[in-house]
Structure formats: structure tokens, C-alpha cells
mmCIF file as Biopython writes it, N, C-alpha, C and O atoms, coordinates in Angstrom:
data_model
#
loop_
_atom_site.group_PDB
_atom_site.id
_atom_site.type_symbol
_atom_site.label_atom_id
_atom_site.label_alt_id
_atom_site.label_comp_id
_atom_site.label_asym_id
_atom_site.label_entity_id
_atom_site.label_seq_id
_atom_site.pdbx_PDB_ins_code
_atom_site.Cartn_x
_atom_site.Cartn_y
_atom_site.Cartn_z
_atom_site.occupancy
_atom_site.B_iso_or_equiv
_atom_site.auth_seq_id
_atom_site.auth_asym_id
_atom_site.pdbx_PDB_model_num
ATOM 1   N N  . MET A ? 1  ? 96.913  90.681  108.176 1.0 0.0 1  A 1 
ATOM 2   C CA . MET A ? 1  ? 98.530  91.241  108.154 1.0 0.0 1  A 1 
ATOM 3   C C  . MET A ? 1  ? 98.896  91.596  108.636 1.0 0.0 1  A 1 
ATOM 4   O O  . MET A ? 1  ? 98.173  92.517  109.016 1.0 0.0 1  A 1 
ATOM 5   N N  . ASP A ? 2  ? 100.600 91.634  109.553 1.0 0.0 2  A 1 
ATOM 6   C CA . ASP A ? 2  ? 100.151 92.385  110.426 1.0 0.0 2  A 1 
ATOM 7   C C  . ASP A ? 2  ? 100.895 93.715  110.171 1.0 0.0 2  A 1 
ATOM 8   O O  . ASP A ? 2  ? 100.935 94.659  110.960 1.0 0.0 2  A 1 
ATOM 9   N N  . HIS A ? 3  ? 101.774 93.618  108.333 1.0 0.0 3  A 1 
ATOM 10  C CA . HIS A ? 3  ? 102.736 95.035  108.249 1.0 0.0 3  A 1 
ATOM 11  C C  . HIS A ? 3  ? 102.455 94.903  107.030 1.0 0.0 3  A 1 
ATOM 12  O O  . HIS A ? 3  ? 102.179 93.748  106.707 1.0 0.0 3  A 1 
ATOM 13  N N  . LEU A ? 4  ? 102.425 95.620  106.279 1.0 0.0 4  A 1 
ATOM 14  C CA . LEU A ? 4  ? 102.878 95.689  104.367 1.0 0.0 4  A 1 
ATOM 15  C C  . LEU A ? 4  ? 104.130 95.146  104.022 1.0 0.0 4  A 1 
ATOM 16  O O  . LEU A ? 4  ? 105.185 94.708  104.480 1.0 0.0 4  A 1 
ATOM 17  N N  . PRO A ? 5  ? 103.477 95.396  102.956 1.0 0.0 5  A 1 
ATOM 18  C CA . PRO A ? 5  ? 105.331 94.763  102.946 1.0 0.0 5  A 1 
ATOM 19  C C  . PRO A ? 5  ? 106.337 96.181  101.634 1.0 0.0 5  A 1 
ATOM 20  O O  . PRO A ? 5  ? 106.905 95.940  100.568 1.0 0.0 5  A 1 
ATOM 21  N N  . LEU A ? 6  ? 106.175 97.406  102.296 1.0 0.0 6  A 1 
ATOM 22  C CA . LEU A ? 6  ? 107.018 98.397  101.793 1.0 0.0 6  A 1 
ATOM 23  C C  . LEU A ? 6  ? 107.942 98.192  101.186 1.0 0.0 6  A 1 
ATOM 24  O O  . LEU A ? 6  ? 108.154 99.243  100.581 1.0 0.0 6  A 1 
ATOM 25  N N  . ASN A ? 7  ? 108.945 97.238  100.837 1.0 0.0 7  A 1 
ATOM 26  C CA . ASN A ? 7  ? 110.229 97.221  100.499 1.0 0.0 7  A 1 
ATOM 27  C C  . ASN A ? 7  ? 110.064 96.339  99.099  1.0 0.0 7  A 1 
ATOM 28  O O  . ASN A ? 7  ? 111.009 96.275  98.312  1.0 0.0 7  A 1 
ATOM 29  N N  . ASP A ? 8  ? 108.643 95.577  98.806  1.0 0.0 8  A 1 
ATOM 30  C CA . ASP A ? 8  ? 108.732 95.079  97.854  1.0 0.0 8  A 1 
ATOM 31  C C  . ASP A ? 8  ? 107.890 95.483  97.062  1.0 0.0 8  A 1 
ATOM 32  O O  . ASP A ? 8  ? 106.736 95.286  97.441  1.0 0.0 8  A 1 
ATOM 33  N N  . THR A ? 9  ? 108.048 96.183  95.699  1.0 0.0 9  A 1 
ATOM 34  C CA . THR A ? 9  ? 106.694 96.894  95.464  1.0 0.0 9  A 1 
ATOM 35  C C  . THR A ? 9  ? 105.591 96.807  94.209  1.0 0.0 9  A 1 
ATOM 36  O O  . THR A ? 9  ? 104.881 97.698  93.742  1.0 0.0 9  A 1 
ATOM 37  N N  . PRO A ? 10 ? 105.721 95.315  93.817  1.0 0.0 10 A 1 
ATOM 38  C CA . PRO A ? 10 ? 105.176 94.398  93.573  1.0 0.0 10 A 1 
ATOM 39  C C  . PRO A ? 10 ? 103.946 93.503  94.731  1.0 0.0 10 A 1 
ATOM 40  O O  . PRO A ? 10 ? 102.725 93.577  94.592  1.0 0.0 10 A 1 
ATOM 41  N N  . MET A ? 11 ? 104.352 93.046  95.355  1.0 0.0 11 A 1 
ATOM 42  C CA . MET A ? 11 ? 104.423 92.717  96.236  1.0 0.0 11 A 1 
ATOM 43  C C  . MET A ? 11 ? 103.204 93.626  97.486  1.0 0.0 11 A 1 
ATOM 44  O O  . MET A ? 11 ? 102.318 93.268  98.263  1.0 0.0 11 A 1 
ATOM 45  N N  . LEU A ? 12 ? 103.877 95.008  97.038  1.0 0.0 12 A 1 
ATOM 46  C CA . LEU A ? 12 ? 102.556 96.164  98.095  1.0 0.0 12 A 1 
ATOM 47  C C  . LEU A ? 12 ? 101.747 96.125  97.765  1.0 0.0 12 A 1 
ATOM 48  O O  . LEU A ? 12 ? 100.753 95.764  98.394  1.0 0.0 12 A 1 
ATOM 49  N N  . VAL A ? 13 ? 101.799 96.688  95.938  1.0 0.0 13 A 1 
ATOM 50  C CA . VAL A ? 13 ? 100.493 96.695  95.654  1.0 0.0 13 A 1 
ATOM 51  C C  . VAL A ? 13 ? 99.543  96.101  95.699  1.0 0.0 13 A 1 
ATOM 52  O O  . VAL A ? 13 ? 98.499  96.529  96.190  1.0 0.0 13 A 1 
ATOM 53  N N  . SER A ? 14 ? 99.770  94.413  94.940  1.0 0.0 14 A 1 
ATOM 54  C CA . SER A ? 14 ? 99.125  93.422  95.694  1.0 0.0 14 A 1 
ATOM 55  C C  . SER A ? 14 ? 98.077  92.761  96.236  1.0 0.0 14 A 1 
ATOM 56  O O  . SER A ? 14 ? 97.057  92.099  96.042  1.0 0.0 14 A 1 
ATOM 57  N N  . ALA A ? 15 ? 99.194  93.514  97.402  1.0 0.0 15 A 1 
ATOM 58  C CA . ALA A ? 15 ? 98.118  93.511  99.383  1.0 0.0 15 A 1 
ATOM 59  C C  . ALA A ? 15 ? 97.949  94.672  99.642  1.0 0.0 15 A 1 
ATOM 60  O O  . ALA A ? 15 ? 98.109  94.755  100.860 1.0 0.0 15 A 1 
ATOM 61  N N  . ILE A ? 16 ? 97.697  95.731  99.202  1.0 0.0 16 A 1 
ATOM 62  C CA . ILE A ? 16 ? 97.016  96.865  99.250  1.0 0.0 16 A 1 
ATOM 63  C C  . ILE A ? 16 ? 95.974  96.344  98.241  1.0 0.0 16 A 1 
ATOM 64  O O  . ILE A ? 16 ? 95.056  95.783  98.840  1.0 0.0 16 A 1 
ATOM 65  N N  . ASN A ? 17 ? 95.819  96.348  96.900  1.0 0.0 17 A 1 
ATOM 66  C CA . ASN A ? 17 ? 94.703  95.705  95.929  1.0 0.0 17 A 1 
ATOM 67  C C  . ASN A ? 17 ? 93.645  94.467  96.528  1.0 0.0 17 A 1 
ATOM 68  O O  . ASN A ? 17 ? 92.537  94.339  96.009  1.0 0.0 17 A 1 
ATOM 69  N N  . PHE A ? 18 ? 94.059  93.619  97.599  1.0 0.0 18 A 1 
ATOM 70  C CA . PHE A ? 18 ? 93.380  92.484  97.822  1.0 0.0 18 A 1 
ATOM 71  C C  . PHE A ? 18 ? 93.436  93.095  99.768  1.0 0.0 18 A 1 
ATOM 72  O O  . PHE A ? 18 ? 93.435  92.070  100.449 1.0 0.0 18 A 1 
ATOM 73  N N  . LEU A ? 19 ? 93.455  93.669  100.182 1.0 0.0 19 A 1 
ATOM 74  C CA . LEU A ? 19 ? 92.621  94.392  101.423 1.0 0.0 19 A 1 
ATOM 75  C C  . LEU A ? 19 ? 91.855  94.673  100.464 1.0 0.0 19 A 1 
ATOM 76  O O  . LEU A ? 19 ? 91.048  93.858  100.018 1.0 0.0 19 A 1 
ATOM 77  N N  . LEU A ? 20 ? 91.996  95.868  100.010 1.0 0.0 20 A 1 
ATOM 78  C CA . LEU A ? 20 ? 90.584  96.524  99.051  1.0 0.0 20 A 1 
ATOM 79  C C  . LEU A ? 20 ? 90.016  95.320  97.884  1.0 0.0 20 A 1 
ATOM 80  O O  . LEU A ? 20 ? 89.454  95.764  96.883  1.0 0.0 20 A 1 
ATOM 81  N N  . ARG A ? 21 ? 90.078  94.717  97.942  1.0 0.0 21 A 1 
ATOM 82  C CA . ARG A ? 21 ? 88.792  93.636  97.224  1.0 0.0 21 A 1 
ATOM 83  C C  . ARG A ? 21 ? 88.602  92.883  97.681  1.0 0.0 21 A 1 
ATOM 84  O O  . ARG A ? 21 ? 87.988  92.183  96.877  1.0 0.0 21 A 1 
ATOM 85  N N  . ASP A ? 22 ? 88.737  92.058  99.147  1.0 0.0 22 A 1 
ATOM 86  C CA . ASP A ? 22 ? 88.295  91.405  99.580  1.0 0.0 22 A 1 
ATOM 87  C C  . ASP A ? 22 ? 87.772  91.731  101.386 1.0 0.0 22 A 1 
ATOM 88  O O  . ASP A ? 22 ? 87.642  91.236  102.505 1.0 0.0 22 A 1 
ATOM 89  N N  . GLU A ? 23 ? 87.621  93.033  100.500 1.0 0.0 23 A 1 
ATOM 90  C CA . GLU A ? 23 ? 86.948  94.032  101.976 1.0 0.0 23 A 1 
ATOM 91  C C  . GLU A ? 23 ? 86.932  94.289  103.208 1.0 0.0 23 A 1 
ATOM 92  O O  . GLU A ? 23 ? 86.078  94.532  104.061 1.0 0.0 23 A 1 
ATOM 93  N N  . GLU A ? 24 ? 88.436  94.158  103.128 1.0 0.0 24 A 1 
ATOM 94  C CA . GLU A ? 24 ? 88.848  93.957  104.402 1.0 0.0 24 A 1 
ATOM 95  C C  . GLU A ? 24 ? 88.959  95.616  104.719 1.0 0.0 24 A 1 
ATOM 96  O O  . GLU A ? 24 ? 88.793  95.865  105.913 1.0 0.0 24 A 1 
ATOM 97  N N  . PHE A ? 25 ? 89.122  96.383  104.160 1.0 0.0 25 A 1 
ATOM 98  C CA . PHE A ? 25 ? 88.886  98.146  104.180 1.0 0.0 25 A 1 
ATOM 99  C C  . PHE A ? 25 ? 88.196  98.471  103.167 1.0 0.0 25 A 1 
ATOM 100 O O  . PHE A ? 25 ? 88.094  97.538  102.370 1.0 0.0 25 A 1 
ATOM 101 N N  . ASP A ? 26 ? 87.496  99.732  102.756 1.0 0.0 26 A 1 
ATOM 102 C CA . ASP A ? 26 ? 87.290  100.519 102.043 1.0 0.0 26 A 1 
ATOM 103 C C  . ASP A ? 26 ? 87.928  101.523 101.473 1.0 0.0 26 A 1 
ATOM 104 O O  . ASP A ? 26 ? 87.738  102.050 100.378 1.0 0.0 26 A 1 
ATOM 105 N N  . THR A ? 27 ? 88.485  101.684 102.071 1.0 0.0 27 A 1 
ATOM 106 C CA . THR A ? 27 ? 89.495  103.137 101.238 1.0 0.0 27 A 1 
ATOM 107 C C  . THR A ? 27 ? 90.386  102.243 101.067 1.0 0.0 27 A 1 
ATOM 108 O O  . THR A ? 27 ? 90.358  101.012 101.038 1.0 0.0 27 A 1 
ATOM 109 N N  . LEU A ? 28 ? 91.650  103.473 100.893 1.0 0.0 28 A 1 
ATOM 110 C CA . LEU A ? 28 ? 93.151  103.374 100.732 1.0 0.0 28 A 1 
ATOM 111 C C  . LEU A ? 28 ? 93.614  104.206 101.989 1.0 0.0 28 A 1 
ATOM 112 O O  . LEU A ? 28 ? 94.744  103.936 102.397 1.0 0.0 28 A 1 
ATOM 113 N N  . ASP A ? 29 ? 92.638  105.545 102.915 1.0 0.0 29 A 1 
ATOM 114 C CA . ASP A ? 29 ? 92.725  105.956 104.034 1.0 0.0 29 A 1 
ATOM 115 C C  . ASP A ? 29 ? 93.093  104.930 104.555 1.0 0.0 29 A 1 
ATOM 116 O O  . ASP A ? 29 ? 94.258  104.567 104.717 1.0 0.0 29 A 1 
ATOM 117 N N  . GLU A ? 30 ? 91.747  104.173 104.976 1.0 0.0 30 A 1 
ATOM 118 C CA . GLU A ? 30 ? 91.986  103.011 106.036 1.0 0.0 30 A 1 
ATOM 119 C C  . GLU A ? 30 ? 93.019  102.124 106.332 1.0 0.0 30 A 1 
ATOM 120 O O  . GLU A ? 30 ? 93.235  101.649 107.447 1.0 0.0 30 A 1 
ATOM 121 N N  . ILE A ? 31 ? 93.800  101.859 105.078 1.0 0.0 31 A 1 
ATOM 122 C CA . ILE A ? 31 ? 94.735  101.343 104.754 1.0 0.0 31 A 1 
ATOM 123 C C  . ILE A ? 31 ? 95.561  102.558 105.488 1.0 0.0 31 A 1 
ATOM 124 O O  . ILE A ? 31 ? 95.673  102.597 106.713 1.0 0.0 31 A 1 
ATOM 125 N N  . CYS A ? 32 ? 95.854  103.071 105.034 1.0 0.0 32 A 1 
ATOM 126 C CA . CYS A ? 32 ? 97.240  103.728 105.135 1.0 0.0 32 A 1 
ATOM 127 C C  . CYS A ? 32 ? 96.917  104.387 106.450 1.0 0.0 32 A 1 
ATOM 128 O O  . CYS A ? 32 ? 97.772  105.111 106.961 1.0 0.0 32 A 1 
ATOM 129 N N  . PHE A ? 33 ? 95.621  104.176 107.112 1.0 0.0 33 A 1 
ATOM 130 C CA . PHE A ? 33 ? 95.702  104.300 108.548 1.0 0.0 33 A 1 
ATOM 131 C C  . PHE A ? 33 ? 95.974  103.447 109.731 1.0 0.0 33 A 1 
ATOM 132 O O  . PHE A ? 33 ? 96.509  103.841 110.767 1.0 0.0 33 A 1 
ATOM 133 N N  . HIS A ? 34 ? 95.556  102.235 109.485 1.0 0.0 34 A 1 
ATOM 134 C CA . HIS A ? 34 ? 95.475  100.786 110.089 1.0 0.0 34 A 1 
ATOM 135 C C  . HIS A ? 34 ? 97.133  100.513 110.060 1.0 0.0 34 A 1 
ATOM 136 O O  . HIS A ? 34 ? 97.785  99.950  110.940 1.0 0.0 34 A 1 
ATOM 137 N N  . PHE A ? 35 ? 97.611  101.053 108.839 1.0 0.0 35 A 1 
ATOM 138 C CA . PHE A ? 35 ? 99.584  100.308 108.944 1.0 0.0 35 A 1 
ATOM 139 C C  . PHE A ? 35 ? 100.613 101.367 109.282 1.0 0.0 35 A 1 
ATOM 140 O O  . PHE A ? 35 ? 101.841 101.295 109.333 1.0 0.0 35 A 1 
ATOM 141 N N  . ASN A ? 36 ? 99.445  102.768 109.586 1.0 0.0 36 A 1 
ATOM 142 C CA . ASN A ? 36 ? 100.313 104.071 109.984 1.0 0.0 36 A 1 
ATOM 143 C C  . ASN A ? 36 ? 101.284 104.523 108.634 1.0 0.0 36 A 1 
ATOM 144 O O  . ASN A ? 36 ? 102.457 104.868 108.781 1.0 0.0 36 A 1 
ATOM 145 N N  . VAL A ? 37 ? 100.681 104.470 107.456 1.0 0.0 37 A 1 
ATOM 146 C CA . VAL A ? 37 ? 101.362 104.942 106.029 1.0 0.0 37 A 1 
ATOM 147 C C  . VAL A ? 37 ? 101.220 106.374 105.420 1.0 0.0 37 A 1 
ATOM 148 O O  . VAL A ? 37 ? 100.090 106.741 105.097 1.0 0.0 37 A 1 
ATOM 149 N N  . ASN A ? 38 ? 102.265 107.191 105.243 1.0 0.0 38 A 1 
ATOM 150 C CA . ASN A ? 38 ? 101.723 108.449 105.085 1.0 0.0 38 A 1 
ATOM 151 C C  . ASN A ? 38 ? 100.488 107.950 103.757 1.0 0.0 38 A 1 
ATOM 152 O O  . ASN A ? 38 ? 100.721 106.987 103.027 1.0 0.0 38 A 1 
ATOM 153 N N  . ARG A ? 39 ? 99.728  108.446 103.685 1.0 0.0 39 A 1 
ATOM 154 C CA . ARG A ? 39 ? 99.002  108.083 101.740 1.0 0.0 39 A 1 
ATOM 155 C C  . ARG A ? 39 ? 99.574  108.700 100.553 1.0 0.0 39 A 1 
ATOM 156 O O  . ARG A ? 39 ? 99.414  108.199 99.440  1.0 0.0 39 A 1 
ATOM 157 N N  . ASP A ? 40 ? 100.181 109.680 100.731 1.0 0.0 40 A 1 
ATOM 158 C CA . ASP A ? 40 ? 100.900 110.915 99.927  1.0 0.0 40 A 1 
ATOM 159 C C  . ASP A ? 40 ? 102.264 110.120 99.246  1.0 0.0 40 A 1 
ATOM 160 O O  . ASP A ? 40 ? 102.571 109.840 98.088  1.0 0.0 40 A 1 
ATOM 161 N N  . GLU A ? 41 ? 102.841 109.931 100.421 1.0 0.0 41 A 1 
ATOM 162 C CA . GLU A ? 41 ? 104.376 109.110 100.039 1.0 0.0 41 A 1 
ATOM 163 C C  . GLU A ? 41 ? 104.200 108.029 99.093  1.0 0.0 41 A 1 
ATOM 164 O O  . GLU A ? 41 ? 104.419 107.986 97.882  1.0 0.0 41 A 1 
ATOM 165 N N  . LEU A ? 42 ? 103.435 106.534 100.498 1.0 0.0 42 A 1 
ATOM 166 C CA . LEU A ? 42 ? 102.881 105.633 99.037  1.0 0.0 42 A 1 
ATOM 167 C C  . LEU A ? 42 ? 102.358 105.442 97.389  1.0 0.0 42 A 1 
ATOM 168 O O  . LEU A ? 42 ? 102.493 104.549 96.552  1.0 0.0 42 A 1 
ATOM 169 N N  . GLU A ? 43 ? 101.813 106.542 97.409  1.0 0.0 43 A 1 
ATOM 170 C CA . GLU A ? 43 ? 100.781 106.756 95.753  1.0 0.0 43 A 1 
ATOM 171 C C  . GLU A ? 43 ? 102.482 107.692 95.238  1.0 0.0 43 A 1 
ATOM 172 O O  . GLU A ? 43 ? 103.138 107.307 94.270  1.0 0.0 43 A 1 
ATOM 173 N N  . GLN A ? 44 ? 102.872 108.805 96.044  1.0 0.0 44 A 1 
ATOM 174 C CA . GLN A ? 44 ? 104.242 109.047 95.159  1.0 0.0 44 A 1 
ATOM 175 C C  . GLN A ? 44 ? 106.039 107.801 94.646  1.0 0.0 44 A 1 
ATOM 176 O O  . GLN A ? 44 ? 107.034 107.826 93.921  1.0 0.0 44 A 1 
ATOM 177 N N  . ARG A ? 45 ? 105.272 106.848 95.781  1.0 0.0 45 A 1 
ATOM 178 C CA . ARG A ? 45 ? 106.559 105.618 95.628  1.0 0.0 45 A 1 
ATOM 179 C C  . ARG A ? 45 ? 106.133 105.040 94.877  1.0 0.0 45 A 1 
ATOM 180 O O  . ARG A ? 45 ? 106.880 104.568 94.019  1.0 0.0 45 A 1 
ATOM 181 N N  . LEU A ? 46 ? 104.799 104.806 94.831  1.0 0.0 46 A 1 
ATOM 182 C CA . LEU A ? 46 ? 103.929 103.650 94.037  1.0 0.0 46 A 1 
ATOM 183 C C  . LEU A ? 46 ? 104.118 104.376 92.513  1.0 0.0 46 A 1 
ATOM 184 O O  . LEU A ? 46 ? 104.580 103.925 91.465  1.0 0.0 46 A 1 
ATOM 185 N N  . ALA A ? 47 ? 103.747 105.249 92.744  1.0 0.0 47 A 1 
ATOM 186 C CA . ALA A ? 47 ? 103.903 105.880 91.669  1.0 0.0 47 A 1 
ATOM 187 C C  . ALA A ? 47 ? 104.983 106.463 90.042  1.0 0.0 47 A 1 
ATOM 188 O O  . ALA A ? 47 ? 104.719 106.908 88.925  1.0 0.0 47 A 1 
ATOM 189 N N  . SER A ? 48 ? 106.479 106.030 90.984  1.0 0.0 48 A 1 
ATOM 190 C CA . SER A ? 48 ? 107.160 105.794 90.663  1.0 0.0 48 A 1 
ATOM 191 C C  . SER A ? 48 ? 108.064 105.222 90.358  1.0 0.0 48 A 1 
ATOM 192 O O  . SER A ? 48 ? 109.246 105.510 90.169  1.0 0.0 48 A 1 
ATOM 193 N N  . GLU A ? 49 ? 107.036 103.686 90.264  1.0 0.0 49 A 1 
ATOM 194 C CA . GLU A ? 49 ? 107.703 102.520 90.641  1.0 0.0 49 A 1 
ATOM 195 C C  . GLU A ? 49 ? 105.886 102.080 88.819  1.0 0.0 49 A 1 
ATOM 196 O O  . GLU A ? 49 ? 105.693 100.887 88.587  1.0 0.0 49 A 1 
ATOM 197 N N  . GLY A ? 50 ? 104.803 103.384 87.783  1.0 0.0 50 A 1 
ATOM 198 C CA . GLY A ? 50 ? 104.548 102.915 87.146  1.0 0.0 50 A 1 
ATOM 199 C C  . GLY A ? 50 ? 103.043 102.674 88.069  1.0 0.0 50 A 1 
ATOM 200 O O  . GLY A ? 50 ? 102.266 102.005 87.388  1.0 0.0 50 A 1 
ATOM 201 N N  . PHE A ? 51 ? 102.657 102.922 88.960  1.0 0.0 51 A 1 
ATOM 202 C CA . PHE A ? 51 ? 101.312 102.072 89.218  1.0 0.0 51 A 1 
ATOM 203 C C  . PHE A ? 51 ? 100.486 103.718 89.923  1.0 0.0 51 A 1 
ATOM 204 O O  . PHE A ? 51 ? 101.191 104.719 90.044  1.0 0.0 51 A 1 
ATOM 205 N N  . GLN A ? 52 ? 99.591  103.737 90.157  1.0 0.0 52 A 1 
ATOM 206 C CA . GLN A ? 52 ? 98.643  104.926 89.926  1.0 0.0 52 A 1 
ATOM 207 C C  . GLN A ? 52 ? 97.172  104.313 90.148  1.0 0.0 52 A 1 
ATOM 208 O O  . GLN A ? 52 ? 96.301  103.628 89.613  1.0 0.0 52 A 1 
ATOM 209 N N  . TYR A ? 53 ? 97.489  105.007 91.261  1.0 0.0 53 A 1 
ATOM 210 C CA . TYR A ? 53 ? 95.462  104.830 92.352  1.0 0.0 53 A 1 
ATOM 211 C C  . TYR A ? 53 ? 94.347  105.497 91.734  1.0 0.0 53 A 1 
ATOM 212 O O  . TYR A ? 53 ? 93.966  106.612 91.378  1.0 0.0 53 A 1 
ATOM 213 N N  . SER A ? 54 ? 93.917  103.982 91.785  1.0 0.0 54 A 1 
ATOM 214 C CA . SER A ? 54 ? 92.463  104.095 90.362  1.0 0.0 54 A 1 
ATOM 215 C C  . SER A ? 54 ? 91.126  104.552 91.779  1.0 0.0 54 A 1 
ATOM 216 O O  . SER A ? 54 ? 90.605  103.669 92.460  1.0 0.0 54 A 1 
ATOM 217 N N  . GLU A ? 55 ? 90.831  105.914 91.938  1.0 0.0 55 A 1 
ATOM 218 C CA . GLU A ? 55 ? 89.682  105.364 93.234  1.0 0.0 55 A 1 
ATOM 219 C C  . GLU A ? 55 ? 88.620  104.886 93.111  1.0 0.0 55 A 1 
ATOM 220 O O  . GLU A ? 55 ? 88.096  104.158 93.955  1.0 0.0 55 A 1 
ATOM 221 N N  . GLU A ? 56 ? 87.713  105.487 91.153  1.0 0.0 56 A 1 
ATOM 222 C CA . GLU A ? 56 ? 87.406  104.400 91.106  1.0 0.0 56 A 1 
ATOM 223 C C  . GLU A ? 56 ? 87.297  102.886 91.338  1.0 0.0 56 A 1 
ATOM 224 O O  . GLU A ? 56 ? 86.564  102.263 92.106  1.0 0.0 56 A 1 
ATOM 225 N N  . GLN A ? 57 ? 88.103  102.518 90.580  1.0 0.0 57 A 1 
ATOM 226 C CA . GLN A ? 57 ? 88.220  101.290 90.388  1.0 0.0 57 A 1 
ATOM 227 C C  . GLN A ? 57 ? 88.508  100.418 92.623  1.0 0.0 57 A 1 
ATOM 228 O O  . GLN A ? 57 ? 88.433  99.316  93.166  1.0 0.0 57 A 1 
ATOM 229 N N  . LYS A ? 58 ? 88.718  101.386 92.895  1.0 0.0 58 A 1 
ATOM 230 C CA . LYS A ? 58 ? 89.307  101.265 94.394  1.0 0.0 58 A 1 
ATOM 231 C C  . LYS A ? 58 ? 90.662  99.690  94.599  1.0 0.0 58 A 1 
ATOM 232 O O  . LYS A ? 58 ? 90.584  98.569  95.102  1.0 0.0 58 A 1 
ATOM 233 N N  . ARG A ? 59 ? 92.132  100.742 93.646  1.0 0.0 59 A 1 
ATOM 234 C CA . ARG A ? 59 ? 93.047  99.810  92.820  1.0 0.0 59 A 1 
ATOM 235 C C  . ARG A ? 59 ? 93.935  100.292 92.444  1.0 0.0 59 A 1 
ATOM 236 O O  . ARG A ? 59 ? 93.884  101.120 91.535  1.0 0.0 59 A 1 
ATOM 237 N N  . PHE A ? 60 ? 95.331  99.828  93.184  1.0 0.0 60 A 1 
ATOM 238 C CA . PHE A ? 60 ? 96.274  99.980  91.711  1.0 0.0 60 A 1 
ATOM 239 C C  . PHE A ? 60 ? 96.289  100.356 90.675  1.0 0.0 60 A 1 
ATOM 240 O O  . PHE A ? 60 ? 96.328  101.570 90.874  1.0 0.0 60 A 1 
ATOM 241 N N  . ILE A ? 61 ? 96.287  100.159 89.139  1.0 0.0 61 A 1 
ATOM 242 C CA . ILE A ? 61 ? 96.695  99.756  88.527  1.0 0.0 61 A 1 
ATOM 243 C C  . ILE A ? 61 ? 97.956  100.414 87.755  1.0 0.0 61 A 1 
ATOM 244 O O  . ILE A ? 61 ? 98.528  99.789  86.862  1.0 0.0 61 A 1 
#
């Protein structure tokens, strides 16, 4: 994956969860660093759409 689909919330959540599930990245921080995305801004944006990141489950729910 060359970039995250930042303009499509459901696809963005799916892409991040896919990258974590398939162990391409171990943490959300690694994903944000790799794709040059601010984690706080990403989490705030997705929270406004009803998604919360679970550190325990390593995915957005």
C-alpha cells in the first residue's frame, strides 16, 4: 500500500485494521510514521465518525 485512503473513512479504518491484523505494522504509531500522518489528528478525525482506537485489540472499533 502506497498511501492511506484519507478521504474515505470506512476504507481508512479498514486499511489500518488490515495493516495491523496482517502484522505489517505492530502499532498505530508505526503506521502513522510510515505514511507521515499525525496520530492525534487521525484519531480525532475517526472519533468524529464514531471510531475509537483500542490499544488492547490493536484496531479501530
